[in-house]
N, C-alpha and C positions, 0 to 999 in steps of 0.2 A: 559549753554552750554552741548551739546549731545557729548558726545566723548567716541566712541568703537572701537575694532580693529573687522574688518570682514575678514575673511578666503572666498576669492574668490570660492575656488575650491568646498566650501559647496554650491555656488549660482549657478555656474556653473560647471556642473559636467564636462564637457569636458577638463576642466584644472587640473583635478585630476592626471595628470601623470606627473608631476615634482619631482624632487629630492628635490626640496626647496619648501616649501608651499607660496605661494603670500599672504600677507595681505595688507588691507587698512585701515588705521589710519583716522578716521574722527572726524573733530571738527566742528561742526555746531552751530552757536549761536541761543540761544533761542529768539523767537519772544516776542515781549511784547506788551499788550495793552496800556502801556504809553509811547510807542514809535510810533510803526507801528503793528499791529498785524499781517496786509496781506505782509509785508515786505517780498520781497526774494532778496537773495544776489548772487552777482556772486560767482563760486567756484571754488577755485585755487587747482588742482591736482598736487603736488608735487612727482617729481622723482627724486631722489638723484643720484650723480655719484657715481663712485668706479671700474672704467674700466671693468663693468660688470663682476667685480669678487666678488663683495658687494656695498651695498648700506650704504653711508655714514651719520653716525647721525649728522655731522656737517651740512650736507644740508636737512637735514629733518624738524623733529618738531621746531627747533627755526624758522625757515623759516615760517612755517605756524602759529606761534604766530606772528610772525610779520604783515601777510596778516590778520590775525583775528583782530589785532587792527586796521587795514585800514579798516574795514568793509567788510573784506569778509567772506565766509565760506571756509574751507580749509582741505585738505587731503593728506595723505603722502602714495604712493604705494611702499612698499618693493616686486620690480618685481623679478622674478626669475633669476638667475645668473648662470655664468658658473658652471659645464657643459651643463646647458641647451642653446641650441640655438635658435637664429632667426626662425622663427618668435613668437616663444615663448612668448616672452618679449610683443610682439607686440597685441597678443591676450589678454593676461592680461591687458593692457591699454584699450584697445577696450570695454572688460568687466567693468572696472572701471567707465570710462564714461557711457556707457550705464544704469548702478545700478545707479549712480548719478541721471541721467534724470531720472529714474524709478520713484524714492523715492523724486524728486524735490518739489513736493507738500507738501511732511510731513517733509521734511528737511530745507524749506525754502530756496532753491536754484532756481535761474532762470535760467531755460534749456537752453538756446539760451545765456547764458553767462557760459560756463564749457570752463576753461584754463586750458591748460597743461602747465607745468611749468617745466624745467630739466636742470639739470647743467651737464656739460662734457658727460660722457656715459648716463647719464638721459637726455641730451639735445639731443643727438642721438635717445634716444627713443621718448623722445617729438616731436623731426622733422620726425622720421619715421610716428608716426600716421597722423602727419600733410599731408604727402605728399602721403600716403597708405592707410588712413581709409576706400576708397573706393574700396579697392581691396578685391578680395576673401578670400586672404592668411589672412587678419587682422581680418576676423571674423567667421572661418570655423569652425563650433562645437557649435558656440554659439547662435544661432538663435536669431538674432538678428533683430528689424526692418529697415528698409533704414534708413540711416543716424543715426542711435540710437548712433552710437559711434564717429560720428564726434565732433571734438573739435571746439570752436567758435574761439579761439585764442591760439596762441603760445607764450611764453617767454622763450627764449634760454639763457643761461647762462653759456659764454665758452665753447659750444657746439662741441663734437665732429659731423663733418658733412661728412666727405670726405675718401676715402681709398688711395686717392692718395699718395703715399709715398714721394713726395715730401714736403708734408706739416708736416713732423714728422723730429725731431730732428735724429731719428733711422728709416730708413726707413722699417727696419724688424717689426717695430709697427705695421704699415700698413698691411704687409703681415700677422702678428700674427691676428690681427681680423679679417679678412677675413677668415683664415683658422681654427681658434678655435671659433669662435662666428657665422659664416655662414656656412649652408651646401652648397655645390655646385653650388644648383640650384639657391640660393639667394644672390650669389656673387654682380650683379648688383642692386640689390634693398636696400643694406646696403650703398651707396653712393648716399645720399639724393639730392645732386645739381641736379642731373640729372634727377630728378622726381618729380620737382615744378611743378605745374600748375595751371590753375585759380581756381580750387578745393581745393587750398592750403589756410589756414585760415590766417590771418592779424598776422604778426610774429613782435615780440618784441626780439631784439638781444644785448646781452652786450657782450664784451672781452676786453683784454688788449694785449696790441702793443707788448708786449715782453714776453708773454707766450711763456715758451719753452715745455711746453709737448702738448698741442693742440694749433696748429700755429693758430694765428688769422686770415689766409685765410680762414680757416674754416667756418667762420661767412660771410666774404667776398664772398665767392663763393654761398653760401645759399641766401644773400641778391641780389646779381646780378641776381640769377635764380628769385626770387620773382619779382624783378622790370622787369622782362622781360616778366613776365606774369602778369605784373599790379595787383600784390598783394601787399594791404596796409603794410608798414613796419617803424619801427622806429629801428634804430642801435645808439649806443653807444661804442666808442671803447676809452680806456682810455691808456693815455701813459705808465704806468708803472704798475707792479702789477703781482705777481705770480699766478701760475694755483690753481683752489681749493678754490677761496677767499670766496665763500657762502655771508652772509651778508655784510663780511668786517666788522664786529664789534665784542667786546669783548661778545656778544651772541653766538657766533660762533668757539669762539677758547679762550684758556688761553689768559689771559689780557696780559703776558709777550711776546706772539708770537706775535711780531711786524710786521712780515713779512704779515701777514692775517688778519692784523687791517689796514682799511684805510678811512679816515674821507671823502675824495673825492669819492672814489670809491662805499662808500656805499650809496651813492644818488640812484643807479640803482633801489633800491626795491621799492624807494617814485615815481622815474619816471617811473616802470612799471604800478603801480598802478593807477598813472594817466593816463596814456595812455589806460589802460583796462576800466576805466571809461569813459573816453572820446570816445574813438572809439568800 
């Protein structure tokens, strides 16, 4: 397996301005003549959550390992966090997709099967590239070819989608997101349900009904927008479960932390794998 850490600002010089250095940890399976020397695999780009203040270890490498075991290549984007503002993170994700696509032959990646998977705030970032990949502000300074940064599919895990204050236990949370994360000229762009179009990639969503941190209505809003624009989707709503479950197994939490372990909810990752391969 090829495993290394890539510093994106060393490849894309326009990214060399952040107070934090974005990194990409790649996990690419070796090709073998004993199996199929020419095999190319889908690649999952994982965007961990963390309220745009950090990137969670629980939603990073363990998730990559799970998808590796299911026949994918995988990587984890440690994107810039606050005080870096939108669209900085979006540019980093655009650069990531383009870099993987440019190296697809060497790394054994199917260039038309690049999937962006995000949790919570990382789900917002994944959704952002899904609706904004074709906007100038998503590629500014990167010198990309047309559609080089386009994701082929999205997997959104309990994603933050909207800045609607009615979707939060504390309406001030929505205000905080807008004021601290987004410059004034981008306030509208960070409420993603308003920007879904026929150019948005097919999307897999899952959420829990009683998530009190990111209301399930976020996923409903995005799914409805996808439906209105005839974008293929699959959505799973689990009746119970706290926010931040990740894989919902002992691989992503302490074995005694029963709130974050759920044998029913952990089905989502297998369902997502099946969906990616089927559609």
